[in-house]
Backbone bond lengths (Angstrom), bond angles and torsions (degrees), N, CA, C in turn:
res aa  C-N    CA-C-N  psi(-1)  N-CA   C-N-CA  omega(-1)  CA-C   N-CA-C  phi
1 M - - - 1.486 - - 1.449 108.43 -
2 T 1.316 118.53 123.82 1.412 121.61 177.27 1.526 110.70 -129.12
3 G 1.368 116.66 156.44 1.465 118.76 178.27 1.536 108.95 76.71
4 K 1.308 118.67 -162.51 1.399 129.88 -178.93 1.446 111.76 -105.70
5 N 1.297 119.88 114.30 1.516 126.39 -172.71 1.515 109.88 -119.72
6 A 1.291 111.94 143.88 1.478 123.37 178.63 1.468 109.37 -132.27
7 I 1.352 117.99 143.59 1.402 120.04 173.40 1.530 107.62 -129.29
8 I 1.378 116.78 131.36 1.429 123.53 177.23 1.524 107.39 -97.18
9 F 1.386 116.47 107.42 1.420 120.42 -179.31 1.557 106.59 -99.17
10 I 1.374 113.28 132.66 1.451 118.02 178.05 1.533 108.52 -124.25
11 D 1.301 115.71 106.58 1.502 119.21 174.31 1.481 112.79 -70.94
12 T 1.333 115.02 114.47 1.476 118.30 -165.55 1.485 107.75 -108.42
13 E 1.335 116.52 107.33 1.465 119.97 -171.23 1.509 112.58 -147.31
14 S 1.388 116.75 11.49 1.451 120.90 -179.37 1.559 111.06 -50.10
15 G 1.280 114.39 139.63 1.456 123.38 175.59 1.488 110.85 85.26
16 L 1.358 117.09 -3.50 1.466 118.55 176.79 1.514 111.77 -118.29
17 E 1.304 117.74 -13.54 1.451 122.97 -176.28 1.575 107.84 -130.29
18 G 1.344 113.60 151.78 1.488 120.24 170.70 1.547 110.90 89.29
19 P 1.265 115.67 151.45 1.481 121.26 -179.87 1.557 112.32 -75.62
20 W 1.294 114.97 -8.48 1.452 120.89 -176.88 1.548 110.43 -103.19
21 R 1.301 117.67 7.42 1.414 122.80 -169.75 1.621 113.04 -58.91
22 E 1.311 116.66 -29.71 1.456 116.84 -177.09 1.529 110.38 -79.91
23 Y 1.356 119.46 -6.69 1.453 122.09 -178.90 1.587 112.24 -93.22
24 L 1.332 112.08 -14.86 1.487 115.26 -171.08 1.538 112.08 -84.52
25 D 1.259 116.40 145.71 1.470 123.00 168.19 1.513 108.51 -101.93
26 F 1.369 116.40 102.80 1.377 123.16 -171.57 1.512 112.09 -58.80
27 G 1.390 118.12 -46.33 1.447 118.78 -177.49 1.482 112.76 -70.48
28 E 1.291 120.75 -30.24 1.459 123.87 177.29 1.583 109.18 -66.84
29 G 1.301 114.05 -41.60 1.479 118.80 -179.64 1.531 112.27 -63.58
30 I 1.360 114.57 -41.10 1.495 117.56 176.36 1.524 111.32 -67.21
31 S 1.346 113.09 -36.37 1.459 117.60 179.05 1.592 111.86 -60.70
32 Q 1.406 114.31 -41.56 1.436 117.52 -177.66 1.570 108.07 -66.59
33 I 1.293 118.12 -39.00 1.479 119.08 176.19 1.478 112.84 -63.25
34 S 1.359 116.10 -45.79 1.480 121.26 179.02 1.469 113.31 -54.89
35 K 1.379 116.09 -43.02 1.425 121.02 -177.55 1.543 112.82 -59.76
36 V 1.346 115.40 -42.30 1.475 117.19 173.72 1.447 113.39 -63.20
37 L 1.348 116.16 -46.88 1.545 118.90 -178.22 1.526 107.74 -62.14
38 H 1.311 118.96 -37.38 1.473 119.38 -175.23 1.546 107.72 -73.54
39 R 1.235 118.20 -33.00 1.496 120.77 179.57 1.517 109.41 -54.41
40 Y 1.332 116.55 -40.88 1.434 120.55 -176.12 1.581 113.60 -100.92
41 K 1.398 113.31 3.71 1.473 118.50 -177.00 1.495 114.61 52.54
42 V 1.330 117.55 44.65 1.419 122.18 175.83 1.440 112.26 -122.02
43 T 1.328 120.19 163.99 1.448 127.68 -170.94 1.599 108.44 -112.11
44 A 1.277 112.88 161.41 1.493 120.92 179.68 1.507 107.86 -138.21
45 V 1.337 111.83 167.50 1.466 118.60 173.93 1.470 109.68 -113.69
46 F 1.312 118.22 116.23 1.524 125.31 -175.71 1.483 105.90 -94.34
47 N 1.378 120.15 102.75 1.433 124.75 176.01 1.573 106.92 -79.73
48 T 1.288 115.17 104.20 1.493 120.36 -162.70 1.516 113.76 -113.91
49 C 1.277 114.93 130.24 1.477 121.00 172.29 1.530 111.49 -58.95
50 G 1.346 120.43 138.63 1.443 120.50 -178.53 1.502 114.84 -63.41
51 K 1.351 116.22 -29.73 1.462 117.87 177.91 1.509 112.17 -64.08
52 L 1.289 116.02 -36.40 1.492 119.54 177.29 1.537 112.39 -67.52
53 L 1.334 116.49 -35.60 1.524 118.15 174.46 1.450 111.40 -64.67
54 E 1.344 117.33 -31.52 1.489 122.50 176.46 1.505 111.73 -69.36
55 L 1.369 113.33 -42.63 1.451 116.37 -174.47 1.528 113.06 -81.93
56 H 1.322 119.54 -23.47 1.525 122.77 -169.95 1.594 105.44 -133.18
57 P 1.293 119.80 55.33 1.497 117.26 -172.03 1.550 110.19 -68.17
58 R 1.301 121.52 -36.03 1.471 122.22 -178.30 1.537 112.40 -62.73
59 L 1.365 112.41 -40.75 1.502 117.07 -178.23 1.530 110.42 -61.59
60 F 1.294 118.07 -39.48 1.491 118.59 -177.31 1.497 111.20 -81.37
61 V 1.321 117.80 -27.68 1.505 116.64 172.50 1.517 108.24 -65.03
62 E 1.336 118.80 -38.77 1.447 119.23 179.44 1.481 112.81 -67.74
63 L 1.354 115.29 -40.99 1.496 117.26 176.42 1.477 112.56 -56.91
64 E 1.328 117.61 -43.50 1.486 122.07 177.86 1.500 112.14 -62.08
65 K 1.330 115.88 -40.11 1.489 120.21 177.06 1.482 112.06 -62.45
66 Q 1.278 118.30 -28.38 1.545 124.75 179.38 1.539 108.72 -80.19
67 G 1.346 118.12 -4.87 1.461 117.82 177.29 1.479 114.21 103.54
68 H 1.314 118.96 -4.83 1.435 120.68 -177.87 1.540 106.07 -80.81
69 E 1.349 114.73 156.07 1.420 123.57 179.17 1.516 109.63 -98.17
70 I 1.316 118.23 137.26 1.431 121.87 176.50 1.537 107.91 -110.69
71 A 1.300 118.85 125.43 1.467 127.21 179.38 1.472 109.52 -119.53
72 L 1.263 118.63 171.15 1.471 122.74 -177.26 1.544 109.20 -101.07
73 H 1.381 112.68 150.39 1.451 120.16 -175.31 1.554 105.98 -141.21
74 G 1.349 117.89 45.77 1.454 118.36 -176.94 1.512 112.28 83.39
75 W 1.280 117.47 -173.85 1.521 125.05 176.74 1.500 109.32 -92.98
76 K 1.339 116.34 -62.64 1.481 120.30 177.97 1.496 110.38 -127.09
77 H 1.342 117.20 33.29 1.427 120.65 174.67 1.508 112.06 74.44
78 E 1.382 115.74 37.78 1.429 123.46 177.90 1.587 112.41 -69.78
79 N 1.359 115.62 152.81 1.357 117.96 167.78 1.630 108.51 -83.49
80 L 1.276 114.84 101.60 1.486 120.73 -171.40 1.496 112.89 -63.26
81 R 1.288 115.78 -33.10 1.451 119.00 -177.59 1.533 112.28 -66.19
82 M 1.293 114.83 -27.82 1.484 121.30 -175.63 1.598 112.64 -87.47
83 L 1.349 114.78 -5.60 1.491 117.76 -178.99 1.493 108.30 -86.53
84 D 1.397 113.72 143.71 1.452 116.03 171.92 1.543 109.89 -73.12
85 D 1.323 116.95 173.96 1.475 119.59 -175.94 1.483 114.72 -55.36
86 Q 1.321 114.79 -43.00 1.471 118.39 -174.33 1.583 108.99 -66.04
87 W 1.342 116.49 -46.20 1.410 116.40 -178.80 1.521 113.68 -71.67
88 L 1.335 119.24 -33.01 1.417 124.86 173.21 1.557 112.01 -54.20
89 E 1.284 111.42 -50.23 1.508 119.61 176.54 1.500 111.86 -57.68
90 K 1.340 117.25 -45.66 1.427 121.92 -177.93 1.550 111.71 -63.37
91 V 1.293 115.55 -47.25 1.456 119.87 -179.97 1.527 114.20 -65.41
92 L 1.279 117.18 -43.93 1.471 122.43 177.42 1.554 110.93 -64.33
93 A 1.292 117.89 -47.25 1.476 123.99 -178.16 1.528 108.94 -61.38
94 R 1.309 114.81 -45.21 1.494 119.55 -176.95 1.515 110.53 -66.59
95 S 1.290 116.08 -39.46 1.493 120.00 179.53 1.488 109.83 -68.78
96 H 1.276 119.74 -43.08 1.463 126.75 176.56 1.501 110.18 -56.77
97 Q 1.315 115.73 -47.14 1.434 121.55 -177.08 1.556 110.19 -63.93
98 A 1.338 116.71 -47.58 1.464 119.40 -177.82 1.530 110.13 -60.20
99 Y 1.347 116.62 -40.96 1.434 120.25 179.75 1.533 111.26 -60.08
100 S 1.351 115.59 -51.54 1.448 122.19 -178.79 1.495 112.84 -58.30
101 Q 1.322 115.43 -44.71 1.484 116.85 -179.29 1.535 110.21 -68.31
102 T 1.324 118.22 -35.30 1.489 119.73 179.90 1.505 111.78 -69.58
103 L 1.335 115.98 -45.75 1.502 116.40 -168.81 1.495 115.05 -109.53
104 G 1.290 114.67 -3.39 1.428 120.48 174.53 1.498 116.10 77.30
105 H 1.263 116.77 13.24 1.557 120.81 177.81 1.502 107.37 -152.19
106 S 1.280 113.71 167.17 1.545 119.32 174.87 1.530 112.67 -75.34
107 P 1.329 115.74 150.89 1.490 117.41 178.77 1.538 110.63 -67.79
108 Y 1.357 113.19 157.08 1.476 118.33 179.74 1.546 107.79 -101.23
109 G 1.340 116.99 -33.57 1.412 119.93 -172.82 1.535 118.12 -139.53
110 F 1.316 116.92 165.55 1.466 118.93 -175.74 1.562 108.23 -148.51
111 R 1.342 112.00 135.46 1.496 117.57 166.96 1.468 110.51 -119.19
112 A 1.317 120.13 125.16 1.471 125.42 -179.06 1.523 109.50 -68.14
113 P 1.354 114.46 132.39 1.477 116.28 172.35 1.498 111.29 -59.10
114 W 1.330 114.60 143.65 1.482 121.24 -176.17 1.524 110.65 65.85
115 L 1.253 117.51 8.57 1.450 119.19 -174.30 1.549 114.70 52.58
116 D 1.252 114.06 30.28 1.502 124.43 -172.79 1.505 109.16 -113.19
117 Y 1.268 118.00 119.17 1.486 123.71 -178.13 1.471 111.41 -156.31
118 D 1.345 114.20 174.45 1.500 119.08 177.22 1.511 108.70 -143.45
119 Q 1.259 118.74 -173.18 1.465 122.51 -177.71 1.531 113.26 -63.97
120 R 1.300 116.31 -27.23 1.444 120.16 -178.18 1.551 109.19 -61.55
121 L 1.282 114.83 -45.04 1.554 121.02 178.63 1.557 108.91 -56.88
122 L 1.324 115.71 -51.14 1.464 121.35 -177.35 1.567 109.54 -57.76
123 E 1.210 119.32 -45.07 1.436 126.64 -177.88 1.558 110.06 -60.64
124 W 1.369 112.33 -48.21 1.414 118.14 179.61 1.566 113.06 -63.93
125 L 1.297 118.19 -45.98 1.466 121.76 173.72 1.485 113.64 -59.17
126 N 1.263 115.41 -42.26 1.499 118.39 178.34 1.495 113.81 -61.73
127 R 1.365 116.06 -43.62 1.500 120.58 177.56 1.501 110.92 -61.15
128 K 1.400 113.78 -36.69 1.520 116.21 -177.40 1.512 114.83 -83.33
129 G 1.354 115.71 -0.10 1.448 118.18 174.33 1.554 115.96 87.02
130 Y 1.277 116.94 18.37 1.519 119.14 178.42 1.490 106.49 -67.82
131 L 1.363 116.06 150.15 1.442 122.27 -178.14 1.512 113.51 -97.83
132 W 1.280 118.76 -27.31 1.463 119.75 -176.79 1.507 114.11 -148.71
133 V 1.258 116.12 155.09 1.508 124.79 166.74 1.512 105.35 -130.22
134 S 1.328 114.80 163.40 1.485 123.40 177.17 1.503 107.61 -144.41
135 H 1.368 115.32 85.16 1.418 120.92 -174.99 1.516 113.87 -124.17
136 R 1.344 117.45 -28.96 1.464 119.40 -176.37 1.511 112.90 -65.48
137 H 1.392 112.31 125.46 1.406 118.05 -171.40 1.477 111.20 -154.08
138 L 1.290 120.89 150.32 1.405 123.36 172.24 1.567 108.09 -141.73
139 F 1.268 115.39 164.42 1.487 120.72 176.45 1.496 110.31 -81.45
140 F 1.323 112.96 100.29 1.458 117.60 -177.98 1.560 111.50 -69.57
141 R 1.272 114.26 154.76 1.455 118.64 -168.24 1.566 114.26 -55.69
142 E 1.374 113.89 -29.71 1.486 117.76 -178.49 1.469 114.00 -65.15
143 R 1.305 119.33 -16.27 1.482 123.86 -172.43 1.635 103.06 -70.34
144 F 1.305 116.01 -34.60 1.470 118.47 -169.92 1.537 111.40 -82.27
145 F 1.263 115.87 -11.87 1.514 121.14 179.96 1.526 113.67 -106.72
146 S 1.315 115.19 -1.09 1.463 118.42 -178.24 1.572 111.88 -65.94
147 P 1.335 116.74 132.70 1.479 118.74 -179.11 1.502 110.06 -65.19
148 A 1.341 119.51 -15.63 1.399 121.63 178.09 1.556 115.05 -89.86
149 A 1.338 116.13 -1.42 1.415 123.22 -178.81 1.535 110.30 -70.96
150 R 1.319 117.79 146.84 1.428 122.67 174.52 1.513 111.93 -56.35
151 P 1.376 122.16 149.85 1.453 123.32 -176.00 1.468 113.93 -57.96
152 E 1.327 119.70 -38.15 1.422 122.48 178.05 1.501 117.38 -65.67
153 I 1.320 112.54 -24.79 1.500 119.17 176.24 1.492 109.19 -82.40
154 R 1.312 120.71 -38.79 1.476 123.31 175.86 1.543 112.31 -67.77
155 A 1.378 112.02 -31.98 1.531 114.04 -179.27 1.516 112.43 -66.03
156 G 1.297 118.42 -24.58 1.426 119.65 178.40 1.563 114.17 -106.80
157 Q 1.362 116.42 21.15 1.371 121.07 -171.12 1.472 115.33 -62.01
158 R 1.288 119.52 -34.24 1.487 121.39 -179.51 1.519 113.15 -63.88
159 M 1.325 113.77 -51.45 1.524 118.79 -177.74 1.547 107.38 -73.55
160 A 1.367 118.99 -36.02 1.407 119.67 -179.33 1.561 110.08 -67.17
161 G 1.364 113.42 -40.48 1.447 117.08 -179.56 1.580 111.60 -63.63
162 L 1.317 114.98 -39.08 1.502 117.40 174.46 1.509 113.20 -63.32
163 W 1.372 114.77 -42.26 1.468 119.03 176.64 1.564 110.74 -59.20
164 A 1.347 113.75 -47.20 1.495 118.13 -177.03 1.537 110.84 -62.44
165 S 1.314 113.56 -41.69 1.535 119.65 178.67 1.526 111.17 -55.73
166 W 1.350 112.31 -42.02 1.521 120.49 -178.37 1.490 108.31 -67.90
167 Q 1.311 118.30 -45.18 1.480 122.47 -179.63 1.525 110.14 -61.11
168 E 1.341 116.65 -36.04 1.468 119.34 -171.77 1.566 110.40 -70.99
169 R 1.298 116.66 -20.53 1.519 119.48 -178.35 1.517 109.04 -61.56
170 N 1.344 118.86 -36.42 1.408 120.07 -176.57 1.553 113.77 -105.93
171 F 1.294 115.76 9.39 1.516 120.06 -177.34 1.580 105.16 -83.68
172 P 1.307 115.57 131.34 1.514 119.10 177.88 1.537 111.57 -62.24
173 K 1.235 116.62 137.45 1.445 122.73 -175.72 1.599 111.28 -114.54
174 V 1.361 116.64 1.08 1.450 122.81 175.75 1.456 112.45 -134.98
175 P 1.347 121.18 158.56 1.458 122.18 177.37 1.539 109.08 -60.67
176 Y 1.372 114.05 149.17 1.437 118.16 -178.19 1.546 107.63 -150.51
177 Q 1.314 115.93 158.13 1.498 122.60 -173.95 1.552 103.90 -83.09
178 I 1.304 116.12 134.66 1.525 118.56 174.63 1.561 110.42 -115.03
179 K 1.339 113.73 -26.59 1.449 120.72 174.70 1.521 108.79 -147.23
180 Q 1.308 114.27 164.18 1.499 115.16 178.21 1.555 109.30 -59.58
181 G 1.299 116.74 118.35 1.443 122.92 179.24 1.522 117.69 84.65
182 L 1.370 115.24 -3.23 1.422 120.01 -178.87 1.537 113.09 -125.39
183 K 1.311 113.19 120.50 1.481 119.57 -171.81 1.523 107.90 -112.63
184 E 1.338 115.14 149.28 1.469 125.85 176.72 1.490 108.20 -101.23
185 L 1.357 115.01 127.50 1.507 121.45 176.69 1.468 102.43 -109.45
186 P 1.272 122.74 99.96 1.490 122.61 -171.23 1.549 108.45 -77.40
187 L 1.350 113.69 156.45 1.400 122.17 179.93 1.547 105.49 -80.96
188 T 1.279 118.58 110.87 1.495 122.98 -175.34 1.505 108.93 -94.77
189 S 1.346 118.54 7.95 1.476 122.17 179.66 1.491 109.79 -149.59
190 S 1.325 114.38 166.14 1.478 119.23 178.65 1.548 113.07 -68.35
191 M 1.358 115.24 151.45 1.473 113.58 168.45 1.520 109.79 -68.27
192 D 1.314 114.83 158.42 1.465 120.27 -178.94 1.567 113.99 -55.49
193 G 1.296 114.68 -45.59 1.445 121.12 -178.74 1.485 113.75 -63.93
194 E 1.285 121.73 -26.58 1.429 125.24 179.18 1.603 109.45 -70.66
195 L 1.348 115.72 -26.39 1.446 118.08 -176.20 1.533 109.39 -100.94
196 L 1.408 114.72 -40.72 1.442 118.49 -173.92 1.576 107.78 -93.52
197 G 1.290 121.08 -4.20 1.424 120.78 -172.37 1.518 112.08 75.20
198 L 1.400 115.45 163.37 1.453 119.20 -179.92 1.550 108.92 -89.60
199 V 1.355 111.87 61.24 1.480 117.70 -176.29 1.545 109.37 -70.65
200 S 1.239 118.70 148.58 1.449 123.43 172.37 1.491 111.11 -58.95
201 P 1.357 118.22 127.80 1.413 119.30 175.32 1.522 117.05 -61.59
202 L 1.294 116.04 -9.01 1.463 123.22 -179.39 1.526 111.38 -80.64
203 Q 1.300 116.02 -2.20 1.518 119.15 178.52 1.549 110.42 -139.43
204 P 1.310 114.45 156.43 1.515 117.05 178.76 1.565 108.01 -76.95
205 S 1.333 112.60 162.66 1.409 121.91 174.39 1.595 109.94 -86.33
206 P 1.349 120.73 144.48 1.445 121.54 175.44 1.561 108.47 -58.47
207 A 1.255 115.14 148.20 1.459 124.25 -179.71 1.473 107.67 -55.37
208 R 1.319 121.16 -39.80 1.458 123.22 -174.21 1.543 109.38 -66.91
209 D 1.271 118.52 -34.06 1.494 125.31 179.08 1.534 108.12 -68.07
210 V 1.293 118.29 -46.40 1.454 124.34 -179.06 1.534 107.79 -64.32
211 D 1.258 121.44 -46.85 1.483 121.55 178.71 1.521 111.58 -67.69
212 Y 1.268 118.71 -34.21 1.474 120.81 177.74 1.524 107.88 -67.19
213 A 1.280 119.81 -44.34 1.485 123.40 -179.94 1.524 113.59 -56.40
214 V 1.348 112.58 -48.14 1.462 119.27 -175.54 1.535 108.47 -66.68
215 N 1.370 114.30 -43.08 1.494 116.33 -179.43 1.557 112.87 -68.39
216 A 1.293 114.23 -33.81 1.517 119.22 177.46 1.522 109.35 -64.22
217 W 1.352 114.19 -49.22 1.465 115.80 179.06 1.526 112.34 -62.22
218 H 1.289 119.11 -34.59 1.458 123.08 174.18 1.554 111.52 -59.34
219 Q 1.306 116.35 -46.29 1.479 121.09 174.25 1.520 113.45 -58.86
220 Q 1.315 114.38 -42.81 1.442 120.73 179.79 1.543 109.87 -66.04
221 L 1.308 115.89 -37.62 1.461 122.33 179.45 1.489 108.83 -62.95
222 L 1.338 119.19 -40.21 1.460 123.67 -177.38 1.553 108.35 -70.58
223 R 1.288 119.23 -23.41 1.553 120.29 177.51 1.430 112.22 -90.78
224 A 1.325 118.62 -4.68 1.449 120.61 179.99 1.514 111.64 -124.84
225 P 1.320 116.83 67.43 1.491 121.16 -171.14 1.521 109.70 -64.15
226 N 1.314 115.01 138.42 1.457 125.36 170.23 1.535 113.71 77.61
227 F 1.322 121.66 -14.76 1.482 122.32 177.23 1.489 107.70 -146.50
228 F 1.361 116.76 125.74 1.471 119.67 -175.48 1.514 108.51 -145.20
229 T 1.281 116.04 135.32 1.483 120.62 170.49 1.476 111.60 -116.97
230 L 1.334 111.42 124.72 1.514 117.97 173.25 1.542 107.76 -96.07
231 N 1.325 116.75 123.99 1.501 121.42 -166.85 1.516 108.18 -118.94
232 L 1.368 112.43 118.94 1.471 122.53 -167.14 1.529 111.52 -133.26
233 H 1.271 117.02 160.08 1.501 120.82 170.47 1.565 105.17 -118.03
234 D 1.396 110.38 143.50 1.469 119.50 -174.59 1.568 111.58 -61.11
235 W 1.394 114.41 -40.95 1.495 117.24 -174.03 1.486 110.35 -76.29
236 L 1.296 119.32 -20.48 1.546 120.64 179.79 1.476 112.46 -88.61
237 I 1.316 116.57 -48.49 1.472 123.11 -173.34 1.542 113.67 -76.90
238 S 1.344 115.94 -16.16 1.418 116.31 -178.35 1.546 116.19 -100.19
239 S 1.366 112.76 0.52 1.436 117.70 -173.96 1.504 114.82 -116.61
240 G 1.315 120.11 164.13 1.492 121.75 176.86 1.445 108.72 61.71
241 N 1.314 115.38 -139.72 1.477 120.94 178.01 1.509 114.51 -94.97
242 R 1.334 116.09 11.42 1.449 121.28 -168.92 1.529 114.58 -80.91
243 P 1.354 120.99 -17.41 1.432 119.21 172.44 1.592 111.09 -57.85
244 D 1.270 115.82 -28.77 1.444 121.33 176.97 1.560 111.11 -67.01
245 V 1.271 119.56 -25.90 1.469 123.14 172.84 1.529 106.30 -63.03
246 L 1.236 116.96 -50.30 1.529 122.54 -178.63 1.522 106.92 -59.71
247 N 1.289 114.14 -46.49 1.474 118.20 -177.90 1.547 110.05 -57.18
248 K 1.370 117.01 -45.61 1.445 120.88 -175.98 1.518 110.16 -68.32
249 M 1.344 118.90 -35.86 1.432 120.79 -179.37 1.485 113.56 -69.74
250 I 1.326 116.83 -37.72 1.462 118.69 179.09 1.525 108.62 -69.64
251 S 1.275 119.73 -38.87 1.472 124.74 178.74 1.531 104.47 -62.82
252 L 1.331 122.58 -43.69 1.404 123.76 -178.72 1.535 110.32 -63.62
253 L 1.227 118.18 -49.03 1.502 122.12 -179.85 1.531 112.74 -57.08
254 L 1.304 113.35 -43.86 1.454 119.99 -176.08 1.534 109.78 -69.53
255 S 1.321 115.02 -38.80 1.478 120.16 179.75 1.538 110.80 -64.76
256 Q 1.345 118.12 -25.64 1.447 120.74 -179.80 1.547 110.68 -103.09
257 N 1.359 111.44 24.61 1.514 115.76 172.08 1.456 116.55 64.43
258 Y 1.337 119.19 30.32 1.490 121.09 173.30 1.488 109.71 -86.67
259 K 1.290 116.37 140.30 1.441 124.48 173.49 1.487 105.32 -92.36
260 I 1.406 115.93 113.87 1.520 119.78 -180.00 1.508 104.77 -88.72
261 T 1.377 112.66 120.52 1.462 119.12 -171.26 1.575 110.14 -133.65
262 T 1.224 117.10 -170.53 1.446 121.83 -179.53 1.568 108.78 -107.11
263 A 1.298 119.15 164.26 1.392 123.43 -178.59 1.542 110.35 -70.60
264 R 1.278 115.09 -35.12 1.505 116.08 177.42 1.515 113.80 -63.25
265 Q 1.315 117.30 -34.96 1.425 121.71 -179.66 1.547 110.76 -70.92
266 I 1.353 116.91 -29.73 1.421 121.94 176.30 1.525 113.21 -66.95
267 T 1.385 111.13 -40.48 1.481 118.13 -177.01 1.510 112.01 -81.13
């Protein structure tokens, strides 16, 4: 890996998560994201639940033709760490099969739903020949100061911010090998929901929340020189006024000479 590289990860789970899932138009959401990416001629990594690959195969075939990378994100957004061995095998195998049948090749990467995983997942992915995972995450200090954060989180922001700053000192800021052939691409920035709040996609975010999220990601970018991951959810970043957040972040990355690439290209 040379130069300054950034990856836009989009956890793609609409229709499977959230109390508003029945109100969302999955195809329209992906279209909104694609328009912003196309405007800048950049690619993203869509971490996609296997059930969505089964339901919308043509959409993901088209995304891959456009140069985007499709990775797996469980079957129906299960907490994999909480599954017993039998169910873990069933979920992973079904997801892998749906991916291979849709795209005609095996997956390259995997992000665990809820960023929750254990050694069993890593062993399974390694045996199947996956190249990368992206699970390592911490609560960056900006999460505790977000105006969208719950009151009890903001109430402890000073101590929590100090704790987070201490944790960040030892947090990996570049990709690293965790097993032979399997590389970890750590989350070097907050998830979008941690900064914007888990706002209903049926309404816009307040301007102060949007400004805070962009500024927070900028600060995290400055603390992670040469490698940066922007971590988003399809249902959040594609709705309301939030596509403009993606627009602003891509513009910021390009203005600072980052090459926006895919995870497979990094590995």
